[in-house]
Backbone bond lengths (Angstrom), bond angles and torsions (degrees), N, CA, C in turn:
res aa  C-N    CA-C-N  psi(-1)  N-CA   C-N-CA  omega(-1)  CA-C   N-CA-C  phi
1 M - - - 1.441 - - 1.533 109.63 -
2 E 1.308 117.79 130.69 1.457 122.59 -178.83 1.522 109.99 -76.27
3 E 1.316 114.74 138.52 1.456 121.27 179.94 1.527 109.60 -73.65
4 H 1.290 116.87 137.48 1.461 123.70 -179.60 1.525 108.82 -98.84
5 I 1.306 117.10 157.81 1.470 120.88 178.99 1.531 111.30 -56.73
6 S 1.314 116.78 -33.26 1.472 118.92 178.94 1.529 110.64 -62.90
7 D 1.333 117.41 -34.73 1.470 120.92 177.06 1.527 110.52 -65.21
8 R 1.343 115.64 -43.39 1.462 119.52 -179.27 1.530 111.27 -68.27
9 I 1.316 116.98 -34.79 1.473 119.64 176.74 1.527 109.72 -63.42
10 K 1.330 116.76 -42.99 1.470 119.97 178.77 1.524 111.18 -62.95
11 I 1.341 116.99 -41.73 1.470 121.49 178.05 1.528 109.86 -61.48
12 A 1.340 115.72 -46.20 1.467 120.42 -178.78 1.528 111.56 -67.08
13 M 1.325 117.03 -37.58 1.466 119.82 176.95 1.524 110.07 -62.03
14 D 1.320 116.56 -44.71 1.467 120.01 178.51 1.533 110.78 -60.37
15 A 1.331 116.19 -46.20 1.461 120.66 -178.57 1.528 111.49 -64.66
16 S 1.336 116.84 -30.64 1.465 121.67 -179.61 1.523 112.51 -91.44
17 H 1.329 116.47 2.00 1.469 122.45 -179.35 1.527 112.12 60.51
18 I 1.329 115.44 34.31 1.464 121.22 173.51 1.520 105.39 -96.66
19 T 1.321 116.79 117.24 1.463 120.44 -167.46 1.517 115.38 -94.98
20 S 1.336 117.40 -10.94 1.464 117.31 -176.25 1.530 111.45 -152.21
21 V 1.314 114.70 160.12 1.460 120.81 175.65 1.533 110.83 -62.81
22 P 1.339 119.43 -43.42 1.470 118.25 176.95 1.538 112.70 -57.99
23 E 1.321 117.30 -37.48 1.466 120.58 177.78 1.527 110.51 -64.71
24 L 1.345 116.67 -43.69 1.467 121.05 177.81 1.526 110.51 -63.29
25 A 1.325 116.49 -39.52 1.469 121.10 178.07 1.526 110.44 -62.12
26 K 1.316 116.66 -42.17 1.473 120.79 -179.90 1.522 110.49 -64.57
27 I 1.329 116.80 -41.18 1.465 121.47 -178.94 1.527 111.42 -67.86
28 T 1.332 115.95 -41.75 1.468 120.67 -172.58 1.524 114.61 -93.36
29 G 1.316 116.96 -24.71 1.462 119.90 -173.36 1.523 112.89 80.58
30 I 1.321 116.43 6.59 1.465 121.75 177.67 1.529 107.46 -84.08
31 P 1.339 117.85 136.06 1.469 119.79 -178.62 1.536 112.76 -56.41
32 K 1.336 115.14 139.20 1.465 120.87 179.16 1.525 111.33 -56.23
33 S 1.333 117.05 -41.41 1.466 120.21 -177.47 1.529 110.84 -60.22
34 Y 1.331 116.31 -39.78 1.472 121.01 178.41 1.533 109.91 -65.43
35 L 1.333 116.60 -44.60 1.460 120.85 -179.55 1.524 111.74 -66.08
36 Y 1.338 117.87 -36.63 1.469 119.96 176.24 1.530 110.05 -63.30
37 Q 1.334 116.56 -42.31 1.468 119.98 178.08 1.524 110.23 -62.96
38 L 1.299 116.48 -43.10 1.457 121.77 179.20 1.529 110.36 -63.32
39 N 1.312 116.25 -43.61 1.458 122.23 -179.62 1.531 112.41 -64.98
40 K 1.332 116.59 -32.89 1.469 120.84 178.15 1.522 112.35 -78.32
41 G 1.335 117.05 -13.62 1.461 120.36 -178.72 1.515 113.06 93.58
42 D 1.333 116.95 10.88 1.468 120.79 179.61 1.523 112.34 -75.24
43 I 1.326 117.28 -19.88 1.463 122.19 179.39 1.525 107.38 -117.78
44 D 1.333 115.63 125.10 1.465 119.93 -177.87 1.520 114.04 -89.08
45 T 1.314 116.79 -37.73 1.467 120.13 -174.29 1.528 111.19 -134.70
46 P 1.311 116.74 93.89 1.470 120.68 -179.09 1.529 112.02 -84.42
47 H 1.338 115.73 57.74 1.466 120.25 -174.32 1.520 113.57 -51.86
48 K 1.323 117.61 -39.53 1.468 118.72 -175.04 1.526 112.95 -71.10
49 H 1.321 117.66 -16.69 1.470 120.39 -178.29 1.523 113.24 -118.40
50 I 1.314 118.34 3.22 1.469 119.83 -172.66 1.529 112.25 -62.44
51 K 1.316 117.90 -40.71 1.469 120.90 -179.44 1.529 109.99 -64.70
52 T 1.317 116.78 -45.81 1.465 121.29 179.22 1.520 110.99 -61.35
53 L 1.340 116.25 -45.14 1.468 120.45 -179.88 1.526 111.53 -64.71
54 S 1.332 116.81 -45.67 1.466 119.23 -177.68 1.527 110.97 -64.16
55 E 1.336 117.07 -38.13 1.469 119.37 177.72 1.524 111.44 -67.27
56 A 1.320 117.00 -43.25 1.472 120.62 -179.20 1.529 111.68 -66.40
57 L 1.334 115.61 -34.71 1.462 120.30 -177.28 1.532 112.36 -92.54
58 N 1.332 115.61 -1.77 1.462 121.14 177.01 1.527 112.90 59.58
59 V 1.338 115.37 43.70 1.464 121.91 176.23 1.527 108.16 -132.66
60 S 1.328 116.25 165.68 1.460 118.60 178.29 1.529 110.66 -77.42
61 S 1.310 115.65 151.02 1.466 120.77 176.85 1.521 110.59 -60.03
62 Q 1.339 116.56 -38.92 1.472 120.98 -179.76 1.527 110.93 -62.23
63 W 1.326 116.54 -44.17 1.461 118.74 -179.84 1.528 110.06 -65.75
64 L 1.322 116.47 -42.89 1.457 119.82 -178.03 1.528 111.47 -63.61
65 M 1.319 117.28 -44.27 1.468 121.12 -177.76 1.527 113.02 -75.12
66 K 1.324 116.48 -46.85 1.469 120.55 -169.44 1.523 115.13 -119.11
67 G 1.324 117.04 -8.63 1.464 119.22 -176.80 1.517 112.67 79.02
68 V 1.354 116.79 17.15 1.459 122.01 -178.82 1.522 109.02 -91.15
69 G 1.320 116.62 128.44 1.456 120.98 179.12 1.515 111.18 112.52
70 I 1.302 114.77 -160.65 1.458 121.16 -175.25 1.522 109.78 -94.53
71 P 1.347 116.49 123.60 1.468 118.54 176.04 1.530 110.68 -68.04
72 P 1.334 116.78 153.94 1.468 119.89 -174.30 1.520 114.74 -56.70
73 E 1.328 117.90 -35.40 1.465 118.51 -177.46 1.523 111.93 -70.44
74 E 1.340 118.66 -19.89 1.459 121.79 177.49 1.525 111.99 -97.74
75 E 1.324 116.39 -18.51 1.459 120.52 -174.68 1.526 112.33 -63.91
76 K 1.323 117.27 -40.10 1.465 119.92 -179.24 1.526 110.96 -62.24
77 A 1.337 116.98 -43.58 1.459 120.40 178.87 1.529 110.51 -64.79
78 F 1.329 116.52 -41.24 1.460 121.56 178.79 1.521 110.07 -61.33
79 L 1.332 116.68 -47.45 1.456 120.58 -179.41 1.530 111.66 -65.39
80 A 1.317 116.92 -37.52 1.465 120.38 178.09 1.529 110.31 -62.86
81 E 1.331 117.16 -40.65 1.468 121.31 176.80 1.517 111.02 -63.03
82 E 1.331 116.33 -44.74 1.461 121.14 179.76 1.523 110.57 -61.88
83 I 1.316 117.33 -43.02 1.465 121.43 179.58 1.526 110.32 -63.85
84 A 1.327 116.85 -41.90 1.470 120.66 179.20 1.527 110.51 -62.81
85 T 1.319 117.28 -40.79 1.464 121.56 178.93 1.524 110.61 -64.12
86 I 1.328 116.24 -45.55 1.467 120.67 179.38 1.520 110.31 -64.22
87 D 1.327 116.68 -41.70 1.463 121.31 179.39 1.528 110.51 -60.55
88 K 1.318 116.71 -42.08 1.467 121.29 179.59 1.529 110.25 -64.81
89 R 1.325 116.28 -42.92 1.469 119.63 179.04 1.530 111.00 -63.66
90 L 1.329 116.77 -42.03 1.465 120.16 178.42 1.524 111.49 -63.42
91 S 1.308 116.23 -38.79 1.456 120.66 177.88 1.529 110.46 -63.38
92 N 1.327 116.88 -42.12 1.468 121.15 178.07 1.527 110.76 -63.33
93 I 1.322 116.87 -41.98 1.466 121.12 178.70 1.525 110.14 -64.00
94 E 1.325 116.11 -41.45 1.460 120.74 178.95 1.525 110.72 -60.42
95 Q 1.321 116.52 -43.86 1.459 120.95 179.03 1.531 110.87 -62.80
96 M 1.327 116.35 -42.27 1.464 121.00 179.44 1.534 110.41 -62.96
97 L 1.322 116.49 -42.25 1.466 120.44 179.01 1.520 111.67 -64.64
98 K 1.304 116.90 -39.93 1.473 120.48 177.59 1.516 110.72 -61.99
99 Q 1.339 116.99 -41.78 1.463 121.11 179.33 1.522 110.27 -66.07
100 L 1.316 117.16 -39.38 1.470 120.39 179.21 1.517 111.35 -65.96
101 L 1.328 116.49 -38.79 1.469 120.19 -179.93 1.522 112.12 -69.43
102 K 1.326 118.12 -26.91 1.455 122.05 178.50 1.522 111.07 -74.33
103 S 1.344 116.04 -27.08 1.470 119.61 -176.78 1.488 113.47 -74.34
């Protein structure tokens, strides 16, 4: 079964700790009635609100619309891995610089 935008909105709301449609409406300024329709799956492509929704839910517009990219529940782990890799590289560079300064 193909995932619908309403499914991704629910996933993003959970990841952002937004617990209700009224809360999302307050954050985004999008009418509650529109968000309820979107949440029920009555609206397939909310083009006019996609940027606002993606910013409020802290996800990419591409992921929200099409499911392309990293879902929010995996993004934190991905970013943590990237940070660890960068931290390790910086540590190696620091060690190399210390050795060069000693010479």
